[in-house]
N, C-alpha and C positions, 0 to 999 in steps of 0.2 A: 480574615482578609480575602478579597476575591483573588482567585488563582488565574493568572493571565494565560492566554491560550498558548503562549510560546514557552511555558514552564519547562525548564530542562530538568530531566530526572537525574538523580544521582546514578552514576554508572560505575563508580569505583570507591572502595574503601581501602585504606592502607593502615597497617599496624602502627599505632602511635605509641604504644607502651605494652610491655608484657610483665605480668607478675608471675615469676617462675620460682620453683624451688631453688633456693641458693645454699641450703645447708642440709646435709643428710646425716649428720652425726659425726662425732669426733671432737677434738678440742678446738675451741674458737679462740682467736687472739685479737687484741685491740692495740693499735699503735699508741705511742706515748701521749700524743695530744688528744687522743680519743676521737679523732675525726674519721678514721678508717677501721673497718673490722674485717678480719680474715676468716673465712669459713670454708672448710673442706666440703666438696660436693662431688663424690665419686672420683673421676679422673682429673677434675680441675679444682683449682683453688679460687674462690670468688673473693674479690676485694670490694667491700660495700662502703659507700659514702653514708655514714650514720645519719647525717642531717636529712638527706633527700631519699635515701634508699636506692640510689642509682648504683649499678654494679658493673664491673668488668671481670673477665676471667683470665687467670693464668693457666693456659692450656698446655698440658704435657704432650709431647709427641709420642711417648711410648704407650699411650692408651691404657696404662695400668692405674689402679686406684692409689690415691695418696694415702700412705699409712701414718705419716707424721709430718709436722712442719713446725718451724719456729721463726720468729722475727727478732732480730737483735735489739738490745735495749736502746741503741741509738737510732733505731728505725731504718738503718741503711741496708742491712743484709737480711734477705729472706731465704731460708733454705727449706726445700721440700724433699721428702723421701718417699719413694713409691715401692710398690710390690715388685718392680723390676730390679730392685736392689741397687738403684742409682740415687745419688744425691744431686740436687740441682740448686744452684745459687741464682737468685733472680734480682734484677733491678726492677722492683715491683711497680715503681711509679711510671716507668716507661713500658711495662709489660714485656720485658726482654729477659730471656734466660742467658746469664752471663757465662756460666760454666757448668759442666756436668762431670761427675766423677763417680767411680765405683765405691759403694759404701763399705766394701771389704767384709761386711757382715754376710753370713751365709743364709740368713733369714731376714725378713723385712725389719726396718727400724720402727720401734714401738714408741720411743720417746726421744725428745731432743731438748737441749737447753744451752743458752749462751752464758758466758760469764759476764760480770758487770762491765768489763771493758770492751765487750763485743769482739774480742780477738780469738777466744777459744770456744769451740762448739763441742758439746758432748752428745753422742748418739747411743741410746740404749737399744739393744736389738732383741729380737725374739730368739736369738741364738745364745742368750745368756751372757753376752759380752758387752763391754762398754768401750767405745773408741772415742778418743779426743783428737780434735782437728785444730791445727793452727790455721786460721782463716786468712792470715796475711801471707805467710810463707807457703800456704796451700799443701800441707802434708799432715799425715797422721802422727801425732806425738806419743800417744799412749794406747795400749790395748789392755784393758783391765778385765781379767778373768776371775771367776770365783762365784759369781751370782748363780742362783738356780732358776731356771725357767725364764720367762719373758721379763726383761727389765722395763717396767712400765713407768718408772719415775726416775728422772735424773735432775739434780739441782746443784749448782755451784754455791759454795759459801760466799755471801756478798763481799766479805773482806778478801780481796784477791791475793793479798800478801800471804794468806794462810795456805793457798793452793790446795784447797780441799774440795772434793766432790762427794755429794750424798746421793745414794741410789736406793731403790727398793725393788724387789722382785717377788716372785710367787711364794717365797718362804716367809713373807710378812716381816722380815727384819729390815732395819735401815742400816745400810753399810756406809762407813765413812772411808773414803780413799784419800791417801796422801799422794799428791801428784809428783812430789820430789822423789819418792821411792817407788811409785807405781804399786803400792801395796794397800790392802784393806787394813786400816789401823784400828778400827773399832766396829762393833755391831750393836745397834740399839735394839734390844729385844723386848717387846712389850705388847705389840699388837697380835691379835689372833685371826686377823683377816687382812685383806689387801690394804696397804697404806695408799691413800688417795692424794694427799697433798702435804707439802712441807712449807712452813712459814718461819722465817728468821726474825726474831724480835730485836735482838741486838747481837753483838758478836758471840754471846755465849748462851743464848736461849733459843730453843727450836720448838715449834708446835707442829705436831703431826696429827693428821686425821685419818680415820680408817673405817672400813665397812663393818668393823666389829662394834659399831655404835659408840665409839669413844674417841676423844681427842687426848693426846698426851703432851705434856710439857717436859722438855728435856734440858738438863744442864750440860752444856757441851764441854765444860771444864772437866767435870767428874764423869761425864758420859753416863749419867744415871737419870732415871725418871724422877722429876720433881713432883709432878701431880698428874692424876688421871681425871679427866672431865667426862662423866657419863652423859652422852647426848641423847640416848634412847632412840636413835634412828641411825640408819646407815649413812655415814657422813662422806660426801663426795669432795667437799672443799672447805678449808678453814682459812680465812684471811684476817690479818691483823688490822684493827682500826688504828689510824695514825695517832701519834701522841698529841699532835696539835689539832685544834679544831673542837667545836662544841658538839658533843654527841649526847647531850643531856636528854634529848627526845628519844634516844634509843636506850634509856635506862642507865647511861654511864654517869654515875654520881661521884665516884672517887677517882683519884689518880691511879695509875697502874695499868697493866696490860688487859685489853679486852679484845676478843676476836669474834668474828661472825661465822656461823656454820650454815652450810646448805646441804640438803640430802634428800632422802627418800620421801619425807613427808611433804616436800614441795614448798616449805616455808623457811624464811631466814630467821635465825635466832642469834642474839648477842650474849656472849658469856664473859664473866669476869674470871681472870686466871687465878687471882689470889684466893677466891672463895669457891671456885669451880661451880658458881651458881649461874643460872640463866637469868639475865636481867631484862631481856626484851624478846617478845615473840611477835613476829609480823602478822597482822590480821589479813586474811585472804578471803576472796569471794566464793570459795568452794569448800566443801566438807573435807577436812583433812583425813587421810587414810593412814593406817598404821604401816601397812606394807607398801612396797614400791608400786607406783602407778605411772600413767603417762604424765602426771603433774610433777613427778619427782624431779629434783634439780640435779644436773650432772656436773655443773661447773659454776664457779662464782669468782669474779675478779674485781679488783679495785682499780679505778682510773683516777689517780690523784690529781692530775691536771684539771679534770672537769668535775672533781669531787663527786664521782659516781660509783655505784656498785652495780655490776652487770651480772645477771644470772642466765643460765642456759638450762632449758628443761628437756625431759625425755621427748616431749612433743615437738621439739625443735623450735620452741619460742625463745626469743632472746629479749630480756627485759632490762631496761636502764632505770635505776633508781637514784634519787638524790641520796648521797651517802650519809647525810646528817639527819634526815627525817624518814628515809625509805619511802618517800613519795614517788609514785611512778612517773617517770619523765617521758619514756618512749618504749614502745614494744614492737618488735619485728617478728613476723612469722616466717620461719626458715623453710617450712615444708607444708604443703596443703593437702596431701593425699588426693583422692579423687574429689573433684569439685562437682557438686550435684545441682547447684543453682546459684545465680548471681543477679543482683539488682542494683541499679543506681539509687543513691540515698542522699538526703540533704536537699534543701531548697534549691541550691544551684548545682545539684548533682556532683557535689564535692567529694562524696564518699561512695564506696560500694560495700554492700553487705553480701557475704559469701557463706554458703552452706557447704562445708566439706564433709567428708565421710566420718563425721564425729558429732557428739552431742553439743559441741560448742559452736556458736556463730562467730564469724570474724568480721569486723567492720574496719575496712582500710580507708585511711585518709589518702586520697590520690596524690596530693601535693608532697607529702612527707613520707609516705609508706607506713606511717604509724598504724599499728593494728590493735584494735580493742578486742578482747575476747569476752564473749557474753556467755555466762553460765546460767543454766536453768533446766534445759531438757536433759533427760537421762539416757536417751538413745539417739541414734543418728537422725539428724535433721534432713528431711526429704525435699521440702519446697519452701519458697518465700514469696511474698508479694508486698508491695509498698503502696500506701495511700497516695493520692494525687499530689498533696503538698510536699511529700518527700520526707516528713518527719516521723510519721508513725508507720510501722510495718509489722507483718505477721509471719511467724514461722510455724511449720507443722512437722511432726517427727514420728518415728517408729514407736515412741512411748505413748501413743494414742492421744496425745494432747496437742493443743495449739497454744502459742504464746504471743501476746501483743507487746511490742517494744516501742519506746519513743526516744528520739534524740533531742537533747536540749540545745540551747543556743551555742554552748561552747563545744558541742560535738560529742558529749557523753551520752551513752545509751543506757536506759534502764528498762526492766520488764515492768509493764503496768497492769497486765492482766493475763490470766491463763484459762483455757477452756478444756474440760474433760467430758467424755461422753461417747466417743467412738469405741467400737469393740476391737478394732485392729489399728495398725499403724495408719497415720493420716498422710496420704501421698500427694494431695494437691490442695491448693488454697488460692482464693481470689478475694480481693478487697473491693468494697463499693467504690464507684468511680467519682461520684459528685461530692459526697461528704463522707466524713469518717463515721459512717452509721452502722454498717454491718460487714460480716465476713461470711464467705461460703467455703465449705471444706468438703472434700470427698475422700473416701477411705477404701482400704482393701475389703472392708465389710460390705462393699457395694452400695453404701448409703451416701446421701448428700445431706449436709446439715447447714442451716443458716443460723448464724450467731449475731444477735444484736449488740451493738456497743452503746451503752447508755450515755447520754450527753454529759451526765455528771462525771463519768469516767474521763472523757476527753478534756473537760475543763479542769479537772483535778490534775490530770497529767500535764496539761499546759502550765499550770501553776506550780508544778513539781511538788505536789503534796502527797504523792503516793510512796509509802515506805515499803510495803510488800504487795505483790501482785494480787489484784482483785479477781474474783471468780466469774467467768462468763457461763451462761447457759444457752443451749441451742433452742431457738424458738420453734424451728420446724425440722423434722427428720423425714427423709423420703428414700425408699429403696429405689435406686435409679437404674441400675443395670444388672446383668446376670454375671458379669465378670468384673475384674479390677477397674476402677475409674482412674484413668491416667491424668486427666486434665479437667479443670473447671475454670470458667471465666464469667465475668459479669459484664453486661452491655454498658455502653457509655452513658445511657440515661438511667441506669440502675433498675430497669424494669424486667430484664430478662437474664436468665442464666443458661449457659450452654455447658454440656459435659461431653467428654469423649472417652470411650472405654475400649478395653481389650476385646469386647464382643463385636467390634467392627462398626458400632453405631455411634452417632452423635445425637444428642437429644437437646431439645429446647424446652426450658421450664419458665414458669411465671415466678417472679421474685417474691411476690406478696405471700402466696400460699404454697409455692413449690408444686403447682399443678403442671402436668405434662402438656405442652402445646404442639409438639410435633417431633418427628424422628427423621434424621438424615441417613439414608442408606445408600451405599455405593462403594465404600472402600472394601478391598478384598482381604485386608488384615487389620489388626488392632489399630485404634486411633491413639496417637501419642499427644497431640496438642490441638486445642480449639481456641480460636481468637475472633472477637468481633471487630469489624471494620470501624474505624473512628468516624467515618463520614457517610457510609451507605448502610442500608439494611442488609448486610451481608455477613455470613459467618465463614471463616477460613478453617479448614481442618488439615492436619498432616498425619500420615499413617506409616505403618511398617511396610506397606506395599510400595514405598518409594515415591508416592504422589502427594500433591497438595490439591485440595479441591475448594472451590468457592461455591457457597450455597445461598439461594435467596431465602430470606426469612418469612416471606409471605406464603410462598407455595412449596417450600422445602425442596425445590428442584436444584440439581447440580448445574451451575452456570458455566464453570470453567474447570478444567483439570490441567495441572502443570506437571509434566513428566520430565525427569532429568537426573534426579538422585538415583544412585545405584544401590542405596542402602536405606534403612528406616529414616524417616524425617522426624526428628525428635522435638524440635521447637520451631514455631513460626511467629513473626511479629509483622505488623504493618508499619511501613516507614514512608517518608516523603508525603505526609498528610493523607495517608490511605491509598496512594496511587501505586505503591510498590509493596512487595512482600520480601522479607528476608527469612530464609529457612536454614536450619542447621541439621546435619545428618550424623548418623552413627559412624560414618567413615571419616569424620573430622573436617568435612567440607561445609562452607557457607555458600549459599546461592542467593543472588539478588534477582528478583523477577519483576518485570513491568506488567501490571495487570491488563492494561489496555491491549497490548500486543501479544500477550501470552508467552513472551520470550524470556529466557534466562540471560540477563545483561552481563553478569559477572559471576565467576566462581572463585572463591577465596579459599586458599589452603593455609590454614593457620594452626591447626592442631593435629596431633598424632592419633587421637582416640575420639570416642563419642563426645559430641558437644551437647551437654545437658542444659547449660544456661545460656540464655540469649535475651538481651534487653537493650532498648535504646533510651537515650536521655530525653529530657523534655524539649530541648531545642532541635532534636531530630538530626543532629550532625555527628553524634558519636554512638557507637554500639559497643557493648561489652559481651564477651563470650567466655564460657567456662567449660572445661572438659575433664574427662577422666584422666587425661595425661598430666594432671596437677597444675596446668597453666591457666591463667586468666589473661585474656587479651583484650586490649582496648583498641577499637578501630575508629579512625577518623574518616569522615566523608571528604575525599580529596578530588572530587569531580571537578570543582572550579579550578583548583590549582593545576590539575592535569590539563584541563582545557586551555588555561592561560599559557602553560608551557608549550603546548602543541601549537598555539597561535603564534607565540613568539618565535618558535622554531621556523614556522612557515614563512613569517615575515622576513626573518633573517635569510632564509633560502632564496626568496624572491630578490632581495637586495643583492645577494652574491651572484645570482644568475645575471642580473642586469650589469653588474660590474664586469662579469666575465665577457659578456658580448661587447662591452666597451673596450676591454683590453684586446680582444681579437681584432676589433675594428682598427685599433691604433697599432696593431702588430707588436704589442708588448708580450711576446710569447712566454718568456720565463715566468712572469707574474701570472699569466693565464694558466700555465701548467700547474703552478703551486696552488692556485685557487681551485682549479678543477679537482686536484687530488684531495684538497681539504674538504670539498663537497662530497667526496667519495662517489664520484660519477665516472665509471670506466668509459662510458660512451662519449662523455664530454671531453675527457682526456684524449680519446682517440680523434675526435674532431680537431682538437688543437694540434695534435701530431700531423694530421692530414694537411691542415692549413700551413704548417711550417714546411712540409715537404713540397707543397705546390709552389713555394717561392723559388726564385733562381738561387742556385747554391743551397737548396733545401736541406740536403743531407748534412752539409757542413753546419748549418744553423741548428739542426736537430741535435747534432753531436754536442755543440757548444752548450745548448740549453739543458740537455740531459745530464751532462757532466757537472753542471752548477747546482743540481738538486741536492738536498740533504739526504742522509742515509735512509731515514724513515720514509721520505718521499720516493726514493728509488725502490724501496721494498714494496710500496703501494703500487708503483708503476709495474713492477715485476708481476704482482698478482693480477693486475689488469690485463697485461699483455698475454698472459696464459689464456684468458678468455678470447681476446682478439684472434689469437693464433688458431683457434678452432674453426674460424671462418675463412674460406679462401679469399673473400673480398678484402679482408683486413690483414691478411698474413704479411703483406709486404711492409706495412707500418710496424707490425710486431717484430719482424725480423730485423728491421732497421734499428729499432731500439735495443734488441738483444745484441746486435753487432756492436753498438756503442758501449753497452755495459761490459761485454767481454773484452773489448779493446782497452777500456780505461780502468777497469777494476781488476786488481790482482786476484787469482783464484782463492787465496786465503781469505781476503775480505768478502768475496762473494759467498763463501761458505758460512760466514757469520750472519748472513741475511736470514731473517725469520721466514720460514716456509720455503726455503730454497730447494729442499729435497722434493717436496710435492710438486713445486713449480717445474723442476727439471723433468720429473717423471711425466708430467702432463705435456711439456713442450716437445719432448723427443718424438713420440709417435706422430703427432700432427706435422712437425717440421719434416719428418721423413716422408710423409704423404705429400706435402707441398713439393718437396724435392723430386719425388717420383713424377709428380704431375708436370713439373718443369722439364724433367728429362724427356717425358713423352712429348711435350710441346716442342722441345728442341728437335727431337727425332722427326716429328711431323713437319716442322718447318724446313728441315734439311731435305726431306722427301719432296716437298712442294717445290723447293729451289731446284732440285735435281730435275723434276718433271718439266719445270719451266725452261730450264736450260736446254733440255732435249727437244722440247716443242719448238723453241726458237731456232735450233740448228736445222731441223727438218724444213721449217718454213723458209729459212734463208736459201737453202739449196733449190727449193721449188721456184723461188723468185728468179734465181740465176738461169734456170731452164727457160723460163718464160721470156727473158730478155734475149736469149739465144734465138 
């Protein structure tokens, strides 16, 4: 489309959404209806809407980490315990702390549990004591001593009439406490490592899981072990499957107790209590490891209302499964670590694909925050690029390989091809622009490789006929630079390739045979990013010397240099149809540049650390950035809305000014004063005061009008008159208003005014100066009067002599 001459450039972006770490470890809890999830994140507790991923934080004022928290079974009471040894009760729906009290523990609270009626709260401390609190009468009812070390597990018996509490600590025993006598009435001894969870089957059966790779079934009548189930992995949670419901797809064939375990292997297993046999093992997309890894599960919960099983992994991923089929319903990523690259994905840019400091890729659906995790690479993924249609994309990693992925219609992503051949980690990748025909990669081995994508592969991928990734081979390899190649890009017509390297050079290559066409020299330090203009024969480069440069492709000369970043410029992209540049720096700043004028239009501060990822969507109205501070930020072009707001403000201002002049003309001074104050115009208010004083009985009118003002209006007038009082021309009006305020306002009410202290401090010296000036004027006038009287007397006697 032809660009009209009056095209207005984007001048501002605003944060439309942030994908931040919301969970950094600890126990997660979900409310009864499964709509909200509570995740501890350092000093705050995040409340997440499971459906949309939107969150808000319950922020503690003591700035101490939350050590434990619990939500009552009726969803009403939320209690958090922090390292400051305080317990806080929250009204979580309104984000209000209702009360704070001392935990009476001498070390942080490690575990908490409510009873089934939501009236009693048990807190297990690191000081090896358990305290029980009556939440209604708000006092401590029991102090149970006798555990050894940290009490990391407390649980009430579901039948409250028994008044029993179960706990476990470092000695691996399960203690049963009778709350009537405050004594430990039994110890269930059988585990050889930490007990991680307790599940009550009915009044008299208890299942406990432990890190000693077993689950135990206890008879609570005889307080003996009925059965030991060897799970062959460190178990973090065991949950009972409900009696009602069809769980045949999970291997449940007979009546009787079944439970699900989650642990160090990272997979869910279903066990039958009667036979101690595993009846179902969940299939997973990664190789299962014997020992603990980042895939290990730390928690597993059942949400009966929504018929869901929820798991939490060491990697901070929270997964929601259908309880009857273990089909994945939703996955949320709680923590991203350093984010190294990000790109928009999907035909309508509905997703983003993110490379974090790990071998897995994450694909976020922006509308729901659902996160797919893509397994394949074996070492950290370093860079990404997406083909034009937005369905196929490429990743490259430290494992010396590249992988091609494709998203199908329903948003699922699979790996369709992989390429091996580089001698070192692959640090940069770029896709062909016109068709899905080739990929260019560059590596720390200083070479560039061009990989062809056969048409058969793309058509197979479209038809979803690929079961395992096909192998790609590089058609051309060329040693490109003497040092690491940081960036590679393909021109919009697929005929040229540009590379930027740590050796301070950018080079231009022919796409067909990778022959060198020219070198761009001029940067003083390594080049971080190269980018072709979408409309001109221009290459943009950014460097560690803090500058961006534009180069002509015909003569390789530097056309423009943009200076303004104080740190390395890590990424650049062309926006607004190639008329502007957006750059990101290692200081966490984004800068928007207009190419024609060479000026930086806007600096955006959205990150705390290096911004490695920067990409704009196809419509050119949104930008996504990703940084080492673990945050991914989506920016919206708000130029139009800002301009509209400014215009509306301006129009409103003009209307008000017209109204003000009408009011002055009609001598409706009180309204005029109120309007001038609302416009926040000290000079206009002064003009109104002067107009009132010019009237006959002006002082009286002024007094009447000032007295009738609201308190906030009087406060505004007070701040205005401080300014007037500094000028001798306006001091009389200022003093007249001060006199009225002092006369009609009691000292106590004057002290309530905001800014009264600074106002008085500013008024005193100038008022004193005006007073001194008046005194001098008075003295001078007395002197003139005296002179005049004397002159008249002498004159009169002379005239008398003349008549004689």
